[in-house]
ZAMARGU-4260 file (C-alpha; in steps of 0.2 Angstrom, whole numbers, plus 5000, padded with zeros to 4 digits):
<rodrens>
0) 4605/5445/5034 | 4611/5457/5048 | 4618/5472/5040 | 4637/5471/5038 | 4639/5490/5043
5) 4622/5493/5051 | 4620/5490/5070 | 4602/5494/5071 | 4589/5482/5077 | 4601/5467/5078
10) 4592/5451/5081 | 4599/5439/5094 | 4599/5421/5090 | 4610/5406/5096 | 4612/5388/5099
15) 4615/5377/5114 | 4625/5363/5105 | 4624/5348/5116 | 4640/5338/5114 | 4650/5351/5105
20) 4658/5362/5117 | 4669/5376/5111 | 4688/5373/5114 | 4692/5389/5122 | 4700/5388/5139
25) 4691/5397/5154 | 4709/5398/5162 | 4720/5398/5147 | 4737/5390/5148 | 4753/5400/5145
30) 4756/5388/5131 | 4743/5384/5118 | 4743/5374/5101 | 4732/5380/5087 | 4729/5367/5073
35) 4718/5365/5058 | 4704/5354/5067 | 4698/5346/5051 | 4716/5341/5046 | 4728/5341/5031
40) 4730/5332/5015 | 4744/5319/5014 | 4754/5328/5001 | 4752/5346/5006 | 4762/5357/5018
45) 4756/5356/5036 | 4758/5369/5049 | 4751/5372/5066 | 4756/5386/5079 | 4762/5387/5096
50) 4756/5402/5106 | 4766/5406/5122 | 4767/5419/5135 | 4786/5418/5137 | 4799/5416/5124
55) 4801/5398/5119 | 4813/5397/5105 | 4816/5379/5099 | 4802/5372/5110 | 4800/5354/5107
60) 4784/5346/5101 | 4778/5328/5097 | 4764/5321/5087 | 4755/5306/5093 | 4742/5295/5085
65) 4725/5289/5091 | 4734/5276/5102 | 4746/5289/5110 | 4761/5282/5100 | 4774/5296/5095
70) 4775/5297/5076 | 4784/5314/5074 | 4796/5324/5084 | 4801/5342/5080 | 4806/5359/5086
75) 4796/5375/5085 | 4802/5387/5071 | 4805/5405/5070 | 4795/5417/5082 | 4782/5424/5070
80) 4777/5439/5081 | 4766/5444/5096 | 4748/5441/5096 | 4743/5452/5112 | 4750/5456/5129
85) 4745/5439/5136 | 4753/5429/5121 | 4769/5438/5116 | 4775/5424/5105 | 4768/5413/5091
90) 4779/5399/5083 | 4776/5388/5068 | 4776/5370/5070 | 4780/5361/5054 | 4771/5344/5052
95) 4774/5342/5033 | 4784/5326/5036 | 4768/5318/5043 | 4760/5309/5028 | 4752/5293/5035
100) 4733/5294/5036 | 4726/5294/5053 | 4720/5305/5068 | 4733/5314/5078 | 4736/5326/5092
105) 4751/5338/5095 | 4760/5339/5112 | 4772/5352/5118 | 4775/5353/5137 | 4758/5352/5145
110) 4749/5358/5130 | 4739/5346/5119 | 4730/5351/5103 | 4713/5346/5097 | 4713/5331/5086
115) 4715/5332/5068 | 4717/5320/5053 | 4729/5317/5039 | 4719/5311/5024 | 4718/5311/5005
120) 4712/5327/4997 | 4695/5319/4994 | 4692/5318/5013 | 4688/5337/5012 | 4672/5333/5003
125) 4665/5328/5020 | 4668/5345/5026 | 4661/5353/5010 | 4645/5342/5012 | 4642/5351/5028
130) 4638/5367/5019 | 4626/5358/5008 | 4617/5352/5024 | 4617/5370/5030 | 4607/5375/5014
135) 4595/5362/5016 | 4591/5369/5033 | 4590/5387/5025 | 4576/5382/5013 | 4560/5392/5013
140) 4543/5387/5007 | 4535/5370/5004 | 4551/5361/4999 | 4560/5362/5015 | 4571/5347/5020
145) 4569/5342/5039 | 4587/5339/5041 | 4596/5341/5058 | 4585/5356/5062 | 4569/5346/5059
150) 4562/5360/5048 | 4544/5362/5043 | 4536/5371/5028 | 4536/5390/5030 | 4530/5406/5022
155) 4518/5398/5010 | 4509/5414/5009 | 4523/5420/4998 | 4514/5411/4984 | 4503/5426/4983
160) 4513/5441/4988 | 4510/5459/4985 | 4523/5471/4977 | 4527/5487/4985 | 4536/5503/4981
165) 4553/5505/4989 | 4552/5511/5008 | 4558/5527/5014 | 4569/5525/5029 | 4571/5536/5044
170) 4589/5539/5041 | 4605/5533/5031 | 4610/5521/5045 | 4594/5512/5049 | 4582/5500/5042
175) 4567/5508/5051 | 4554/5513/5039 | 4546/5530/5038 | 4527/5530/5036 | 4517/5516/5027
180) 4522/5505/5012 | 4513/5509/4995 | 4507/5494/4986 | 4511/5494/4967 | 4507/5477/4961
185) 4504/5458/4963 | 4501/5445/4968 | 4517/5436/4963 | 4523/5419/4968 | 4540/5421/4977
190) 4538/5405/4988 | 4554/5395/4990 | 4572/5400/4990 | 4584/5401/5005 | 4584/5412/5020
195) 4598/5424/5019 | 4606/5421/5036 | 4600/5418/5054 | 4584/5428/5049 | 4570/5425/5036
200) 4573/5438/5023 | 4577/5433/5005 | 4587/5443/4993 | 4590/5440/4974 | 4607/5449/4976
205) 4613/5436/4988 | 4604/5421/4981 | 4611/5423/4963 | 4629/5424/4970 | 4626/5408/4980
210) 4618/5399/4966 | 4632/5404/4954 | 4644/5396/4966 | 4634/5381/4968 | 4633/5378/4949
215) 4652/5382/4948 | 4655/5369/4961 | 4645/5356/4951 | 4655/5360/4936 | 4673/5363/4943
220) 4674/5350/4957 | 4667/5335/4947 | 4666/5319/4957 | 4671/5328/4973 | 4655/5338/4973
225) 4642/5332/4985 | 4628/5321/4977 | 4615/5332/4985 | 4622/5348/4977 | 4613/5347/4961
230) 4596/5347/4969 | 4601/5361/4981 | 4607/5372/4966 | 4591/5368/4957 | 4580/5373/4972
235) 4589/5390/4971 | 4587/5392/4953 | 4568/5389/4954 | 4567/5404/4965 | 4577/5415/4954
240) 4566/5410/4940 | 4551/5416/4950 | 4560/5432/4954 | 4562/5436/4935 | 4546/5440/4926
245) 4551/5438/4908 | 4534/5444/4902 | 4535/5461/4910 | 4554/5461/4911 | 4554/5464/4930
250) 4567/5457/4942 | 4561/5456/4960 | 4575/5459/4973 | 4568/5456/4990 | 4555/5447/5001
255) 4551/5454/5018 | 4557/5469/5028 | 4570/5471/5041 | 4562/5483/5053 | 4545/5490/5056
260) 4540/5508/5055 | 4543/5523/5067 | 4524/5525/5069 | 4523/5507/5076 | 4509/5501/5065
265) 4519/5486/5059 | 4535/5476/5063 | 4548/5468/5052 | 4558/5452/5052 | 4571/5458/5064
270) 4559/5464/5077 | 4553/5447/5083 | 4561/5430/5087 | 4552/5415/5082 | 4552/5399/5071
275) 4548/5403/5052 | 4533/5391/5051 | 4524/5402/5064 | 4523/5417/5052 | 4509/5412/5040
280) 4496/5411/5054 | 4502/5426/5065 | 4487/5436/5067 | 4495/5450/5078 | 4488/5468/5073
285) 4506/5474/5069 | 4511/5458/5060 | 4503/5461/5043 | 4520/5461/5035 | 4526/5446/5044
290) 4510/5436/5039 | 4510/5443/5021 | 4528/5448/5017 | 4530/5462/5004 | 4540/5460/4988
295) 4551/5474/4980 | 4557/5477/4962 | 4574/5481/4956 | 4566/5494/4944 | 4549/5497/4936
300) 4544/5484/4923 | 4554/5485/4907 | 4567/5497/4914 | 4585/5494/4915 | 4592/5484/4930
305) 4606/5488/4941 | 4621/5479/4932 | 4627/5470/4947 | 4611/5461/4949 | 4609/5458/4930
310) 4627/5451/4929 | 4626/5439/4943 | 4608/5433/4940 | 4612/5430/4922 | 4628/5420/4928
315) 4618/5408/4938 | 4607/5403/4924 | 4621/5402/4912 | 4631/5391/4924 | 4616/5380/4926
320) 4616/5379/4907 | 4634/5373/4906 | 4630/5358/4917 | 4613/5354/4911 | 4614/5337/4901
325) 4598/5340/4891 | 4603/5352/4877 | 4586/5358/4874 | 4584/5363/4893 | 4602/5370/4893
330) 4597/5381/4878 | 4582/5388/4887 | 4592/5392/4902 | 4604/5401/4891 | 4590/5411/4883
335) 4584/5416/4901 | 4602/5422/4906 | 4603/5432/4890 | 4587/5441/4893 | 4592/5446/4910
340) 4610/5451/4905 | 4603/5462/4891 | 4593/5472/4904 | 4609/5479/4913 | 4610/5497/4916
345) 4628/5501/4912 | 4627/5520/4909 | 4624/5533/4923 | 4623/5518/4935 | 4623/5528/4952
350) 4620/5518/4968 | 4619/5500/4965 | 4603/5490/4969 | 4606/5476/4982 | 4594/5476/4996
355) 4582/5488/5005 | 4591/5497/5014 | 4606/5497/5003 | 4616/5497/5020 | 4612/5479/5022
360) 4624/5475/5008 | 4633/5491/5002 | 4641/5484/4986 | 4650/5497/4975 | 4657/5486/4961
365) 4648/5480/4946 | 4660/5478/4931 | 4665/5461/4939 | 4647/5455/4939 | 4645/5460/4920
370) 4661/5451/4916 | 4656/5436/4925 | 4639/5436/4917 | 4647/5438/4900 | 4660/5424/4903
375) 4647/5412/4908 | 4635/5416/4894 | 4650/5414/4882 | 4655/5397/4889 | 4637/5391/4889
380) 4635/5396/4871 | 4651/5389/4865 | 4645/5372/4873 | 4629/5373/4863 | 4638/5380/4847
385) 4627/5396/4849 | 4634/5410/4837 | 4631/5423/4851 | 4646/5416/4860 | 4657/5428/4851
390) 4647/5444/4856 | 4646/5439/4874 | 4665/5435/4875 | 4668/5453/4868 | 4657/5460/4881
395) 4665/5450/4895 | 4682/5456/4889 | 4677/5474/4889 | 4670/5473/4907 | 4686/5464/4912
400) 4697/5478/4905 | 4686/5491/4914 | 4687/5482/4930 | 4706/5480/4929 | 4707/5499/4925
405) 4695/5505/4938 | 4691/5493/4952 | 4706/5483/4957 | 4710/5480/4975 | 4698/5467/4983
410) 4698/5448/4984 | 4685/5435/4980 | 4669/5438/4990 | 4651/5443/4989 | 4656/5461/4984
415) 4669/5456/4971 | 4668/5441/4959 | 4682/5445/4947 | 4693/5431/4952 | 4680/5418/4946
420) 4675/5430/4931 | 4694/5431/4926 | 4697/5412/4927 | 4681/5408/4917 | 4685/5421/4904
425) 4702/5413/4901 | 4693/5397/4899 | 4681/5405/4886 | 4695/5413/4877 | 4703/5396/4875
430) 4687/5387/4871 | 4684/5399/4856 | 4702/5404/4852 | 4696/5422/4851 | 4709/5436/4847
435) 4708/5455/4847 | 4699/5456/4863 | 4700/5471/4876 | 4710/5459/4887 | 4721/5444/4885
440) 4725/5429/4895 | 4740/5438/4903 | 4730/5452/4909 | 4717/5441/4917 | 4730/5429/4925
445) 4740/5444/4931 | 4725/5452/4940 | 4721/5435/4949 | 4739/5434/4954 | 4738/5452/4960
450) 4723/5448/4971 | 4733/5433/4979 | 4747/5444/4982 | 4736/5456/4992 | 4732/5441/5004
455) 4750/5434/5003 | 4757/5451/5009 | 4745/5452/5024 | 4749/5434/5028 | 4768/5437/5028
460) 4765/5450/5042 | 4753/5440/5052 | 4758/5427/5066 | 4745/5415/5060 | 4748/5418/5042
465) 4730/5425/5039 | 4728/5433/5022 | 4711/5442/5026 | 4709/5456/5038 | 4701/5450/5054
470) 4697/5467/5061 | 4683/5470/5049 | 4667/5461/5042 | 4668/5445/5032 | 4686/5439/5037
475) 4681/5421/5036 | 4672/5421/5019 | 4686/5432/5012 | 4698/5418/5018 | 4688/5405/5009
480) 4688/5416/4994 | 4707/5417/4995 | 4708/5398/4996 | 4696/5397/4980 | 4706/5410/4971
485) 4723/5400/4974 | 4714/5385/4966 | 4707/5395/4952 | 4724/5402/4948 | 4733/5386/4948
490) 4719/5378/4937 | 4721/5391/4923 | 4739/5395/4925 | 4747/5379/4930 | 4757/5389/4943
495) 4758/5381/4960 | 4766/5396/4969 | 4751/5399/4980 | 4747/5381/4985 | 4755/5383/5002
500) 4747/5400/5005 | 4730/5393/5001 | 4732/5379/5013 | 4737/5390/5027 | 4721/5400/5024
505) 4711/5385/5026 | 4720/5380/5042 | 4716/5397/5049 | 4698/5396/5045 | 4696/5379/5053
510) 4706/5381/5069 | 4724/5387/5067 | 4720/5404/5073 | 4722/5414/5089 | 4705/5409/5096
515) 4708/5390/5092 | 4691/5388/5085 | 4684/5382/5068 | 4672/5395/5061 | 4661/5381/5053
520) 4648/5373/5064 | 4652/5354/5065 | 4669/5355/5057 | 4681/5351/5071 | 4680/5347/5089
525) 4682/5366/5094 | 4670/5372/5081 | 4659/5387/5085 | 4645/5382/5096 | 4633/5397/5098
530) 4629/5404/5081 | 4618/5419/5079 | 4604/5408/5071 | 4585/5408/5076 | 4580/5391/5070
535) 4596/5383/5078 | 4593/5392/5094 | 4574/5388/5096 | 4576/5370/5091 | 4592/5368/5101
540) 4599/5359/5087 | 4615/5362/5077 | 4615/5372/5061 | 4628/5360/5054 | 4639/5368/5040
545) 4635/5386/5045 | 4649/5397/5042 | 4650/5413/5053 | 4658/5430/5049 | 4672/5427/5062
550) 4683/5439/5071 | 4679/5458/5069 | 4684/5475/5075 | 4684/5475/5093 | 4677/5492/5093
555) 4660/5484/5086 | 4658/5476/5104 | 4660/5492/5114 | 4641/5494/5116 | 4639/5476/5120
560) 4635/5460/5111 | 4618/5464/5104 | 4600/5464/5109 | 4589/5452/5119 | 4573/5443/5117
565) 4564/5434/5131 | 4562/5418/5120 | 4581/5417/5118 | 4590/5401/5124 | 4606/5408/5132
570) 4622/5401/5124 | 4634/5399/5131 | 4623/5396/5147 | 4634/5405/5159 | 4636/5420/5147
575) 4655/5419/5150 | 4666/5425/5135 | 4679/5411/5134 | 4688/5419/5120 | 4691/5436/5129
580) 4709/5433/5133 | 4713/5431/5114 | 4707/5448/5109 | 4722/5455/5099 | 4728/5465/5085
585) 4712/5476/5085 | 4701/5461/5083 | 4689/5451/5094 | 4679/5435/5092 | 4664/5430/5103
590) 4655/5413/5102 | 4639/5419/5109 | 4621/5421/5102 | 4621/5439/5105 | 4637/5442/5095
595) 4629/5446/5078 | 4645/5455/5074 | 4655/5439/5074 | 4644/5423/5075 | 4630/5426/5063
600) 4630/5413/5048 | 4625/5418/5031 | 4622/5410/5014 | 4636/5419/5005 | 4648/5413/5018
605) 4643/5395/5017 | 4643/5396/4998 | 4661/5402/4996 | 4666/5389/5009 | 4657/5375/4999
610) 4666/5381/4983 | 4684/5382/4991 | 4682/5365/5001 | 4675/5356/4986 | 4690/5362/4975
615) 4702/5356/4989 | 4693/5339/4989 | 4696/5338/4970 | 4715/5340/4974
</rodrens>
């Protein structure tokens, strides 16, 4: 994964996506319509937006069906504010009266929107399934799926990888290594798993979060979950099982290195641009850690593990236990989760262990992970009538109380899983009818609501009703996190207050934003076309279902869009930034292979989108 805060050695990747041009205007009209390009459910609120250069109060609009017949007429609502100097006005277009299924366009003057559909909630399963396709393309090892990217087996040398001590880096803001690596063990089998992003590194910190969301989707979305999801989640769990050595009580956290060393004796993953199947046979003198990738441990064998890793890795196994139909196998998964959870270091924690360097994923919260692990263990144990459920429930409640006291303020994303933890702890309390815990249902529901209120307050001040900050990293995954949180809150509270808010967040992520693009590859006619993804670029095939970071602080682009490799297929071919005119409110989005700051997809992005869209499909 490209570092979220580390702009060193950025790998440049992209895709020339034949037949899927970005819907950004090279000579933009003074009037533009922004709409959710996937569409709206028949019964939900429906809003699009009119961007104008000049004041246009009460501007008329019509909605036409696929035959061009008018099906709805209306007038623009209140002016929601200025976007930038070119577009000083944004008006809402209320389409809520449109409930008949079909495909439509919106017209206002000479402006015409991209197409969108009105469908039942279950139709969103099609969009969620694109994320499952993406994970098939991210697979590593022998069990790759050819899919749209026509993948081939890769990194089979990972079956016998050596273990190394943590590298020393040349500085706090770089992934460049100082000196040589020191071997401390091995060989270990770490073949399989998923690539983290557009590169080929693999991280336990990320994969455990992703696999947790996959199993949660299996459990919570029911029949709306993609039929392929069980096999994909099992693929991830097999790799996590390899990363946990229960005999020595060792958790391995990373396969591969980002950059090489300052002496130039070896290179890292981000220093070269290639297809992954080339690595095993790369005989270059400086490619020893490309050919035989190093593995790193969370801690020495038998020593306590960083609590964020222990909590979320345990949660993945415990969630798998909850949906496993074979009770004997479910009990085995629960025992494995229990072993990992018991290894958590919860005193004198210090800097959390995520990746090497830590700056790749600078997580600071961990009580939410411990709450999540405890809640999932309790739910799995309750299902199996395991008497340990009561103890895990008490632990989860303790960490929930500690989180609410010390760590409030973020929303559901890779760095804060408390919304899911709270919701599942409520379920565990109800399942066991427990009393006398450190927190009660009201505390947990109140904190989920507080997280939604953070997003709702931002949305109220934003012309496109965005609840996440789009002038910082991870705006798109945080948006999908808000969608999922609204669904979780309704599921455990029965309160539908945030239904409209959640719908508007989905609309923003899928096209109803200032840039008029969907941030998921293949979802909508104006979806991103040039993701920062090596395999997609080199095969010239779409990374279907990839979800990108989205807009980011415009200051991150001051030094350019990124590096360059001679092997890169340029995308867009002309190199023109068709979204430049839509830079506003301190944010910028660029659909370009060089734009690692905005257009790199990542597994955690796709996983939270999968969860949110699958819950949407459930209704």
